[in-house]
N, C-alpha and C positions, 0 to 999 in steps of 0.2 A: 129704237129704243128713246125711253122718256128724257135721259139727260136732265132730269129733275134733281136739284141738289138741296131740295127743302128737306130739312131733317137730317141731312148726311153732312158732316164736314167736309169730307173728300169723296169725289167720286173714282172709281176705276177707269183706267184708261188701256184701251188695246189699240196697239197700231197693228193694222192688217195689211197684208201686201200679198199679190198674186201677179202671174202672168196672164195677159189675155192671149187669145188664139193668134193676135197680130204678133206678138212676142213683146208688146209694150207692159212694162211695169205698172202696175196701178196699186195704190197705196192709200188708205185712209187712216184717220185718227177719232176714235170712237170713245165717248165718255159714257159710263154707266152707272146708275146707282145700285146698291146691292142687291135689291129685288131683281131689277132687269139682268145683271149679271148672273144670278143664280139661275133664273129663268132661261136664259138664252143661250148661255155657254158654259158654265160650271160642269155640268155632266160631260158634255163632249170634250171639254179639254182633259178632264180626269181620265176618262175612257181612252184617249189617244195615247197618253202616257203609258196605261196598264197594257194595251194592245197596239202597237204602232203600225201594225202591218194591215190593219183594218179600218175602213170607214167610220169615224167616231159618231156618225148619226146614224146609218143604217146598219152598221157592224158587217158589213160585207167585205170580203179580201177585195183589195182595189184591183190587183194585177195589172193589166193593161189599160185599165178605166181611170189611172191615177190622175188627178187633176190638184196639185197641192196648194193649200192656202196657208200661209205664214202669218204667224202671230208673236208679237211681244206684249205681254201683259204685265200691267203695272196695278197691283192692288195696294191701298195706302196700309202702309206698316209691314208688308211683306216684300220679300226678295222680288226681281224681275224674273218672269218666266218667258223663255224663247221656245216656241215650238211650232214644229212643221206638222200640219196637219192632212194626213194622207186621205183626203175627200175623194170620193168619186165623182164623176162630172156632174150627175143630177144634184148631189148634195152640196157641190162647190157652188153652184148657181144660186142656191138658196142662201146659204151661207154668206155668199158674198152680197147678196141683195140686202140680208139683215145687217151686215156689217156696215153698209152704207147708209143705213138710216140713222139720222141725226148726226152723221160723220162728217168731218172735214176732209176734203180731198187733200192729198199731201203732194207737193211738187215733185216730178220726176228727180232722182238723183243723179242722174246723168249715165252716160255710157260706162263710165269707171265702175259704178257700183252695180250695174244690171246683171240678172242672171245669174245661174248657179255657177259656182266654180267647180272646176276640175279636181278631183280628189287625188291628192298627192300624197302618198305615203312618205314619212320621215326618211326610210331607208331609202327610197327612190330618190328623193331628193339630194341626198347625200350622195349617192351613187352617181348621178348626172354630174357631181363636180369632179368626178373621177378620183376622189380620195378613197384610200385605202388604208386599213390599220397596219 
């Protein structure tokens, strides 16, 4: 991505994160001018919100080929967007190489913040306490 600020008062920022095959979290911050954001990411990010079960690039059902990539998008003047892209393994590799272009690698946040958390429903959390109405 170009990272050019010429003519644009503020750039969009995307914080990308994913887990390598080793289990290590890899994260970068990428700054984008509006034309680069539109060219590389606008359509896949919208497509992912419309159809979260399909890869936003090839539109195939990911099923067992899921290799998610997480993005937090900051566009000047807009609300923050947090999205998990259900990328297939092939498209995840391409997306991640693009995400690294012109980006800054972010330090690992440490074991406290790593990895997906188990989903716990509100009822099971209360049930675990042994409280009953």
